TIDOKE-989683 format. One record per residue: residue number from 1; residue in three letters; x, y, z negated of N, C-alpha, C in turn. Coordinates in steps of 0.2 Angstrom, whole numbers, padded with zeros to 4 digits. Example, Ala and Ser with C-alpha at 12.3 -4.5 7.8 and 13.67 -1.06 7.14 Angstrom:
residues 2
- 1/Ala/0066/-0028/-0039/0062/-0022/-0039/0066/-0016/-0039
- 2/Ser/0064/-0011/-0035/0068/-0005/-0036/0064/0000/-0039
END
This chain:
residues 235
- 1/Met/-0057/-0064/0127/-0054/-0070/0125/-0057/-0076/0129
- 2/Lys/-0064/-0076/0130/-0067/-0081/0133/-0065/-0082/0140
- 3/Ala/-0064/-0076/0144/-0062/-0076/0151/-0055/-0078/0151
- 4/Ala/-0051/-0076/0147/-0044/-0078/0147/-0043/-0085/0146
- 5/Arg/-0047/-0088/0142/-0046/-0095/0141/-0049/-0099/0147
- 6/Ala/-0054/-0097/0150/-0056/-0100/0156/-0051/-0100/0162
- 7/Leu/-0047/-0094/0162/-0042/-0094/0167/-0035/-0096/0165
- 8/Asn/-0035/-0100/0159/-0029/-0103/0156/-0024/-0097/0155
- 9/Ile/-0026/-0091/0153/-0021/-0086/0151/-0020/-0086/0144
- 10/Pro/-0014/-0087/0141/-0014/-0086/0134/-0014/-0079/0131
- 11/Val/-0018/-0078/0126/-0018/-0072/0122/-0014/-0072/0116
- 12/Cys/-0009/-0068/0115/-0005/-0069/0109/-0005/-0063/0104
- 13/Asn/-0004/-0063/0098/-0005/-0058/0093/0002/-0057/0090
- 14/Val/0002/-0053/0085/0008/-0052/0081/0006/-0052/0074
- 15/Pro/0006/-0058/0071/0004/-0059/0064/0008/-0057/0059
- 16/Gly/0005/-0055/0053/0009/-0054/0047/0015/-0049/0047
- 17/Tyr/0014/-0044/0052/0019/-0039/0052/0019/-0034/0047
- 18/Ala/0014/-0033/0043/0013/-0028/0038/0011/-0030/0031
- 19/Thr/0011/-0037/0030/0008/-0039/0024/0012/-0036/0018
- 20/Gly/0018/-0036/0018/0022/-0032/0012/0020/-0025/0012
- 21/Ser/0020/-0022/0018/0019/-0014/0018/0012/-0012/0015
- 22/Val/0007/-0016/0017/0000/-0015/0014/0000/-0016/0007
- 23/Thr/0003/-0021/0005/0003/-0023/-0002/0006/-0017/-0006
- 24/Glu/0012/-0015/-0004/0015/-0009/-0007/0010/-0003/-0008
- 25/Ser/0007/-0002/-0003/0002/0004/-0003/-0004/0003/-0008
- 26/Val/-0006/-0003/-0009/-0011/-0005/-0014/-0008/-0003/-0021
- 27/Phe/-0002/-0005/-0022/0000/-0003/-0029/0003/0004/-0029
- 28/Gly/0004/0007/-0024/0005/0015/-0024/-0001/0018/-0026
- 29/Phe/-0007/0016/-0023/-0013/0019/-0026/-0014/0018/-0033
- 30/Leu/-0013/0012/-0035/-0015/0009/-0041/-0010/0013/-0047
- 31/Leu/-0004/0013/-0045/0000/0017/-0050/-0001/0024/-0050
- 32/Glu/-0003/0027/-0045/-0005/0034/-0045/-0011/0035/-0049
- 33/Met/-0016/0031/-0049/-0022/0031/-0053/-0021/0030/-0060
- 34/Thr/-0016/0026/-0062/-0015/0024/-0069/-0009/0028/-0072
- 35/Arg/-0004/0030/-0068/0001/0034/-0071/0002/0041/-0069
- 36/His/-0002/0043/-0064/-0003/0051/-0063/0003/0054/-0061
- 37/Thr/0007/0051/-0057/0014/0054/-0056/0013/0061/-0052
- 38/Ala/0009/0061/-0046/0009/0067/-0042/0005/0073/-0047
- 39/Phe/0000/0071/-0050/-0003/0076/-0054/0002/0079/-0060
- 40/Ser/0005/0075/-0063/0010/0077/-0068/0016/0081/-0065
- 41/Thr/0018/0079/-0059/0023/0083/-0056/0021/0090/-0055
- 42/Gly/0015/0091/-0052/0012/0098/-0051/0011/0102/-0057
- 43/Arg/0008/0099/-0063/0007/0102/-0069/0014/0104/-0072
- 44/Ile/0019/0100/-0072/0025/0101/-0075/0029/0107/-0071
- 45/Arg/0028/0107/-0064/0031/0113/-0060/0027/0119/-0062
- 46/Gln/0021/0119/-0065/0017/0125/-0067/0019/0127/-0074
- 47/Gly/0023/0123/-0077/0026/0125/-0084/0023/0121/-0090
- 48/Ala/0019/0116/-0088/0015/0113/-0094/0019/0110/-0099
- 49/Trp/0025/0107/-0096/0029/0103/-0101/0034/0108/-0105
- 50/Thr/0036/0113/-0101/0041/0118/-0104/0037/0122/-0110
- 51/Ala/0031/0122/-0109/0027/0126/-0114/0024/0121/-0120
- 52/Cys/0026/0115/-0120/0024/0110/-0125/0029/0110/-0131
- 53/Pro/0026/0110/-0137/0031/0110/-0143/0034/0103/-0144
- 54/Glu/0031/0098/-0141/0033/0091/-0142/0038/0089/-0137
- 55/Phe/0042/0083/-0138/0046/0081/-0133/0043/0077/-0127
- 56/Cys/0037/0075/-0128/0033/0071/-0123/0026/0075/-0122
- 57/Trp/0024/0075/-0115/0018/0078/-0113/0014/0074/-0108
- 58/Trp/0008/0074/-0109/0003/0072/-0103/-0003/0075/-0104
- 59/Glu/-0007/0076/-0099/-0014/0078/-0099/-0019/0073/-0097
- 60/Arg/-0017/0068/-0092/-0021/0063/-0090/-0018/0056/-0094
- 61/Thr/-0022/0053/-0097/-0020/0047/-0101/-0017/0042/-0097
- 62/Pro/-0010/0040/-0098/-0008/0034/-0094/-0010/0028/-0096
- 63/Leu/-0011/0023/-0091/-0014/0016/-0093/-0009/0011/-0090
- 64/Ala/-0009/0006/-0094/-0005/0000/-0092/-0009/-0005/-0087
- 65/Leu/-0005/-0008/-0082/-0008/-0013/-0078/-0008/-0020/-0082
- 66/Glu/-0003/-0021/-0086/-0002/-0027/-0090/-0009/-0028/-0094
- 67/Gly/-0012/-0034/-0093/-0017/-0036/-0097/-0024/-0034/-0094
- 68/Arg/-0024/-0030/-0089/-0030/-0029/-0085/-0031/-0034/-0080
- 69/Thr/-0038/-0034/-0077/-0040/-0039/-0073/-0040/-0036/-0066
- 70/Leu/-0037/-0039/-0061/-0037/-0037/-0054/-0042/-0041/-0050
- 71/Gly/-0046/-0039/-0047/-0051/-0042/-0042/-0049/-0041/-0035
- 72/Val/-0048/-0047/-0031/-0046/-0046/-0024/-0051/-0049/-0020
- 73/Ile/-0054/-0045/-0016/-0060/-0047/-0011/-0057/-0049/-0004
- 74/Gly/-0056/-0055/-0003/-0052/-0057/0003/-0046/-0060/0001
- 75/Cys/-0045/-0067/0002/-0040/-0070/-0001/-0035/-0073/0004
- 76/Gly/-0034/-0070/0010/-0030/-0072/0015/-0023/-0070/0013
- 77/Ala/-0018/-0068/0018/-0011/-0067/0017/-0010/-0061/0013
- 78/Ile/-0013/-0055/0015/-0012/-0049/0011/-0015/-0049/0004
- 79/Gly/-0022/-0052/0004/-0025/-0053/-0003/-0021/-0057/-0007
- 80/Ser/-0018/-0062/-0005/-0014/-0067/-0009/-0007/-0063/-0011
- 81/Arg/-0004/-0059/-0007/0002/-0056/-0009/0000/-0050/-0014
- 82/Val/-0006/-0047/-0013/-0008/-0042/-0019/-0009/-0046/-0025
- 83/Ala/-0012/-0052/-0025/-0013/-0055/-0031/-0007/-0057/-0034
- 84/Ala/-0002/-0059/-0031/0005/-0061/-0033/0008/-0055/-0037
- 85/Val/0008/-0050/-0034/0011/-0044/-0036/0007/-0042/-0043
- 86/Gly/0001/-0042/-0043/-0003/-0041/-0049/-0001/-0045/-0054
- 87/Gln/0000/-0052/-0053/0002/-0056/-0058/0009/-0054/-0061
- 88/Ala/0013/-0052/-0056/0020/-0050/-0059/0020/-0044/-0063
- 89/Phe/0014/-0040/-0063/0013/-0034/-0067/0010/-0036/-0074
- 90/Gly/0008/-0043/-0074/0005/-0045/-0080/-0002/-0045/-0080
- 91/Met/-0005/-0044/-0074/-0012/-0044/-0073/-0016/-0051/-0072
- 92/Arg/-0022/-0051/-0075/-0026/-0057/-0073/-0029/-0056/-0066
- 93/Val/-0029/-0061/-0062/-0031/-0060/-0055/-0037/-0065/-0054
- 94/Leu/-0043/-0061/-0051/-0048/-0065/-0049/-0049/-0064/-0041
- 95/Gly/-0051/-0069/-0038/-0052/-0068/-0030/-0059/-0070/-0028
- 96/Tyr/-0061/-0067/-0023/-0067/-0069/-0019/-0066/-0069/-0012
- 97/Ala/-0068/-0075/-0009/-0069/-0075/-0001/-0074/-0080/0000
- 98/Arg/-0076/-0079/0007/-0082/-0084/0009/-0080/-0091/0009
- 99/His/-0073/-0092/0010/-0071/-0099/0010/-0065/-0100/0005
- 100/Gln/-0064/-0106/0003/-0059/-0107/-0002/-0052/-0106/0001
- 101/His/-0047/-0103/-0003/-0040/-0103/0000/-0036/-0106/-0005
- 102/Pro/-0033/-0112/-0004/-0030/-0116/-0009/-0023/-0112/-0011
- 103/Asp/-0020/-0108/-0007/-0014/-0105/-0009/-0015/-0098/-0013
- 104/Phe/-0021/-0096/-0014/-0022/-0090/-0017/-0020/-0090/-0025
- 105/Pro/-0015/-0086/-0027/-0013/-0086/-0033/-0017/-0083/-0039
- 106/Gly/-0023/-0085/-0040/-0027/-0083/-0045/-0033/-0087/-0045
- 107/Glu/-0038/-0085/-0049/-0044/-0089/-0050/-0049/-0087/-0045
- 108/Gln/-0052/-0091/-0041/-0057/-0089/-0036/-0064/-0090/-0039
- 109/Val/-0068/-0085/-0039/-0074/-0084/-0042/-0080/-0082/-0038
- 110/Thr/-0086/-0081/-0040/-0091/-0078/-0036/-0090/-0071/-0036
- 111/Leu/-0093/-0067/-0031/-0092/-0060/-0030/-0095/-0057/-0036
- 112/Glu/-0101/-0059/-0039/-0104/-0056/-0045/-0099/-0056/-0051
- 113/Arg/-0096/-0062/-0052/-0091/-0062/-0057/-0085/-0058/-0056
- 114/Leu/-0083/-0057/-0050/-0077/-0053/-0049/-0079/-0045/-0050
- 115/Leu/-0085/-0043/-0048/-0087/-0036/-0048/-0088/-0035/-0056
- 116/Ser/-0091/-0039/-0060/-0092/-0037/-0067/-0086/-0038/-0071
- 117/Gly/-0081/-0042/-0069/-0076/-0044/-0073/-0069/-0040/-0072
- 118/Ser/-0069/-0036/-0067/-0062/-0033/-0064/-0062/-0026/-0066
- 119/Asp/-0056/-0024/-0069/-0054/-0017/-0070/-0052/-0013/-0064
- 120/Val/-0049/-0017/-0059/-0047/-0015/-0052/-0049/-0019/-0047
- 121/Ile/-0052/-0017/-0042/-0055/-0021/-0036/-0051/-0018/-0030
- 122/Ser/-0048/-0023/-0026/-0045/-0021/-0020/-0048/-0025/-0014
- 123/Leu/-0049/-0022/-0009/-0053/-0025/-0003/-0048/-0027/0002
- 124/His/-0048/-0033/0004/-0044/-0036/0009/-0047/-0041/0014
- 125/Cys/-0054/-0039/0016/-0057/-0044/0020/-0058/-0040/0027
- 126/Pro/-0059/-0044/0032/-0060/-0041/0039/-0067/-0038/0039
- 127/Ala/-0068/-0033/0044/-0074/-0030/0045/-0078/-0035/0050
- 128/Thr/-0084/-0037/0047/-0089/-0041/0051/-0096/-0037/0051
- 129/Ala/-0100/-0040/0055/-0107/-0037/0055/-0110/-0039/0048
- 130/Glu/-0108/-0044/0045/-0112/-0046/0039/-0109/-0042/0033
- 131/Asn/-0103/-0040/0033/-0101/-0036/0027/-0100/-0029/0028
- 132/Ala/-0103/-0026/0033/-0103/-0019/0034/-0107/-0015/0029
- 133/Gly/-0103/-0011/0026/-0106/-0007/0020/-0108/-0010/0014
- 134/Phe/-0105/-0016/0013/-0107/-0020/0007/-0105/-0017/0000
- 135/Val/-0100/-0012/0001/-0098/-0009/-0005/-0102/-0002/-0006
- 136/Asp/-0108/-0003/-0009/-0113/0003/-0009/-0115/0004/-0016
- 137/Ala/-0120/0008/-0017/-0122/0010/-0024/-0124/0003/-0028
- 138/Glu/-0127/-0001/-0025/-0129/-0008/-0028/-0123/-0012/-0031
- 139/Thr/-0118/-0012/-0026/-0112/-0016/-0028/-0108/-0012/-0033
- 140/Ile/-0107/-0006/-0032/-0104/-0002/-0037/-0107/-0002/-0044
- 141/Gly/-0114/-0003/-0044/-0117/-0003/-0050/-0116/-0010/-0054
- 142/Lys/-0113/-0015/-0051/-0112/-0021/-0054/-0104/-0021/-0057
- 143/Met/-0101/-0016/-0055/-0094/-0015/-0058/-0094/-0012/-0065
- 144/Lys/-0088/-0013/-0068/-0087/-0010/-0075/-0087/-0003/-0074
- 145/Asp/-0089/0001/-0079/-0089/0008/-0079/-0081/0010/-0079
- 146/Gly/-0080/0014/-0075/-0073/0017/-0074/-0068/0012/-0070
- 147/Ala/-0071/0007/-0067/-0067/0003/-0063/-0063/0007/-0057
- 148/Leu/-0057/0005/-0055/-0054/0008/-0050/-0055/0003/-0043
- 149/Leu/-0056/0007/-0038/-0057/0003/-0031/-0052/0005/-0026
- 150/Ile/-0049/0001/-0022/-0044/0002/-0017/-0046/-0001/-0011
- 151/Asn/-0046/0002/-0005/-0048/0000/0001/-0042/0001/0006
- 152/Thr/-0038/-0004/0008/-0033/-0004/0013/-0035/-0008/0019
- 153/Ala/-0042/-0010/0019/-0044/-0015/0024/-0047/-0012/0030
- 154/Arg/-0054/-0010/0029/-0057/-0007/0034/-0062/-0002/0031
- 155/Gly/-0063/0004/0034/-0067/0009/0032/-0075/0007/0032
- 156/Ser/-0077/0003/0037/-0084/0001/0037/-0086/-0003/0032
- 157/Leu/-0082/-0006/0028/-0084/-0010/0022/-0087/-0006/0016
- 158/Val/-0087/0001/0017/-0089/0005/0011/-0094/0010/0013
- 159/Ile/-0099/0012/0009/-0103/0017/0010/-0100/0023/0007
- 160/Glu/-0097/0028/0010/-0092/0033/0007/-0096/0038/0003
- 161/Ser/-0103/0039/0005/-0107/0044/0001/-0108/0041/-0006
- 162/Asp/-0109/0034/-0006/-0111/0031/-0013/-0104/0031/-0017
- 163/Val/-0098/0030/-0014/-0092/0030/-0018/-0091/0037/-0021
- 164/Ala/-0092/0042/-0017/-0091/0049/-0019/-0096/0050/-0025
- 165/Glu/-0102/0048/-0025/-0107/0049/-0030/-0104/0045/-0036
- 166/Ala/-0102/0039/-0036/-0099/0036/-0041/-0093/0039/-0044
- 167/Leu/-0089/0042/-0040/-0083/0046/-0043/-0086/0052/-0047
- 168/Ala/-0090/0055/-0044/-0093/0061/-0047/-0096/0060/-0054
- 169/Ser/-0100/0054/-0055/-0103/0052/-0061/-0098/0049/-0066
- 170/Gly/-0092/0047/-0064/-0088/0043/-0068/-0089/0036/-0068
- 171/Lys/-0094/0033/-0064/-0095/0026/-0064/-0089/0023/-0061
- 172/Leu/-0086/0026/-0056/-0079/0024/-0053/-0074/0028/-0056
- 173/Gly/-0068/0025/-0059/-0063/0029/-0062/-0058/0032/-0057
- 174/Gly/-0058/0029/-0051/-0054/0031/-0045/-0055/0027/-0039
- 175/Tyr/-0053/0030/-0033/-0054/0027/-0027/-0048/0028/-0023
- 176/Gly/-0044/0023/-0020/-0039/0024/-0016/-0041/0021/-0009
- 177/Ala/-0040/0025/-0004/-0042/0023/0003/-0037/0025/0008
- 178/Asp/-0035/0020/0012/-0031/0021/0017/-0035/0021/0024
- 179/Val/-0041/0019/0023/-0046/0019/0029/-0052/0022/0027
- 180/Val/-0056/0025/0032/-0062/0027/0031/-0067/0025/0037
- 181/Ser/-0073/0026/0037/-0078/0024/0042/-0077/0027/0049
- 182/Arg/-0075/0033/0049/-0073/0037/0055/-0066/0039/0055
- 183/Glu/-0062/0037/0060/-0055/0039/0060/-0054/0042/0067
- 184/Pro/-0050/0048/0067/-0048/0052/0062/-0054/0054/0057
- 185/Met/-0052/0056/0051/-0057/0057/0046/-0061/0064/0048
- 186/Asp/-0068/0063/0047/-0072/0069/0048/-0072/0074/0043
- 187/Ile/-0072/0080/0045/-0071/0086/0040/-0077/0086/0035
- 188/His/-0082/0083/0036/-0088/0083/0032/-0088/0076/0028
- 189/Asp/-0083/0072/0028/-0083/0066/0024/-0083/0068/0017
- 190/Pro/-0088/0065/0013/-0089/0066/0006/-0083/0065/0002
- 191/Leu/-0079/0060/0004/-0073/0058/0000/-0068/0064/-0001
- 192/Leu/-0068/0069/0004/-0064/0075/0004/-0065/0079/-0002
- 193/Lys/-0071/0079/-0005/-0072/0083/-0011/-0073/0079/-0017
- 194/Ala/-0073/0073/-0017/-0074/0068/-0023/-0068/0069/-0028
- 195/Pro/-0070/0069/-0034/-0064/0069/-0039/-0061/0062/-0039
- 196/Asn/-0055/0062/-0041/-0051/0056/-0042/-0051/0051/-0036
- 197/Cys/-0050/0054/-0030/-0050/0051/-0024/-0043/0052/-0021
- 198/Tyr/-0040/0047/-0019/-0033/0047/-0016/-0033/0044/-0009
- 199/Leu/-0031/0048/-0004/-0031/0046/0003/-0025/0046/0006
- 200/Thr/-0024/0041/0011/-0019/0041/0016/-0022/0040/0022
- 201/Gly/-0019/0041/0028/-0022/0041/0034/-0021/0035/0039
- 202/His/-0023/0030/0036/-0023/0023/0040/-0015/0022/0041
- 203/Ser/-0011/0023/0036/-0004/0022/0037/-0001/0017/0032
- 204/Ala/-0005/0013/0029/-0003/0008/0024/0002/0003/0028
- 205/Trp/0000/0002/0034/0004/-0003/0038/0010/-0001/0041
- 206/Ala/0011/0006/0041/0016/0009/0046/0023/0011/0044
- 207/Thr/0025/0006/0039/0033/0007/0038/0037/0006/0044
- 208/Val/0043/0009/0044/0048/0008/0049/0049/0001/0050
- 209/Glu/0049/-0003/0045/0051/-0010/0045/0045/-0014/0049
- 210/Ala/0039/-0012/0047/0033/-0016/0050/0033/-0014/0057
- 211/Arg/0034/-0008/0059/0033/-0006/0066/0039/-0010/0070
- 212/Gln/0045/-0010/0067/0050/-0014/0071/0048/-0021/0072
- 213/Arg/0045/-0024/0067/0042/-0031/0068/0037/-0032/0073
- 214/Ile/0033/-0027/0074/0028/-0027/0080/0032/-0027/0086
- 215/Val/0037/-0023/0087/0041/-0023/0093/0044/-0029/0094
- 216/Asp/0048/-0032/0089/0052/-0038/0090/0047/-0044/0091
- 217/Val/0042/-0045/0088/0037/-0051/0089/0034/-0050/0096
- 218/Thr/0032/-0044/0098/0029/-0043/0104/0034/-0045/0110
- 219/Ala/0040/-0043/0109/0045/-0045/0114/0046/-0053/0114
- 220/Glu/0046/-0056/0108/0047/-0063/0108/0041/-0066/0111
- 221/Asn/0035/-0064/0110/0029/-0066/0113/0030/-0066/0121
- 222/Ile/0032/-0061/0124/0033/-0060/0131/0038/-0065/0133
- 223/Arg/0044/-0066/0130/0049/-0070/0132/0046/-0078/0132
- 224/Ala/0043/-0079/0127/0040/-0086/0126/0035/-0088/0131
- 225/Ala/0031/-0083/0133/0026/-0084/0138/0029/-0085/0145
- 226/Leu/0034/-0081/0146/0038/-0081/0153/0041/-0088/0153
- 227/Ser/0043/-0091/0148/0047/-0097/0148/0042/-0103/0149
- 228/Gly/0036/-0102/0148/0031/-0107/0148/0029/-0110/0142
- 229/Asn/0031/-0107/0136/0030/-0110/0130/0028/-0104/0125
- 230/Pro/0022/-0102/0126/0019/-0096/0123/0018/-0097/0115
- 231/Val/0020/-0092/0111/0019/-0093/0104/0014/-0088/0101
- 232/Asn/0011/-0089/0095/0006/-0084/0092/0000/-0084/0096
- 233/Val/-0002/-0089/0099/-0008/-0090/0104/-0014/-0090/0099
- 234/Val/-0019/-0086/0101/-0025/-0085/0097/-0031/-0088/0101
- 235/Asn/-0030/-0090/0107/-0036/-0092/0111/-0035/-0099/0114
END
């Protein structure tokens, strides 16, 4: 970036291509952890419902999102979209970021208040040297017992062994992760054997529509640069 700026070469990016897609993945994790669709499908196929004497059946208690508190760490574009969808579900929304975000659709609070007051916590902050591994045993200890944690941001934000231990003890009620500290995932990653852990392979962004936006905006960046009027310049 510094060298390109010095040589007057514009560096362009593709902003916002997957905001909606990542948001949908967050609630995919959350709905699976609260309504247990995949688990129920497997048990029903094994005959659990056909063997039930009542007209309704469940083994894992379904939970409602309405009335629960969603904590969003990172109040930028994706975090704000997640907050808005949470509100549409009837959730109370708390947000934390290092800087104020006037457009965030929720109450911005301290990290300590968010951790202690949220039933669900979703990570949406960039990975920096300062926040590497900040979700550790100490941080988890400040959360509600049985809290649900979702990470569609960066794997380096989380100490995975501490999350696995919290899942095993029941301190965390569930963990949904699209990202891990080492990608592709290591065969010895403790999350692979952790209970109530739901995983996707860094694919929250990868809808057909989002990938098409990457192609389209990249092409427009090139056209604009060749015309002498570059767009989406980050340097």
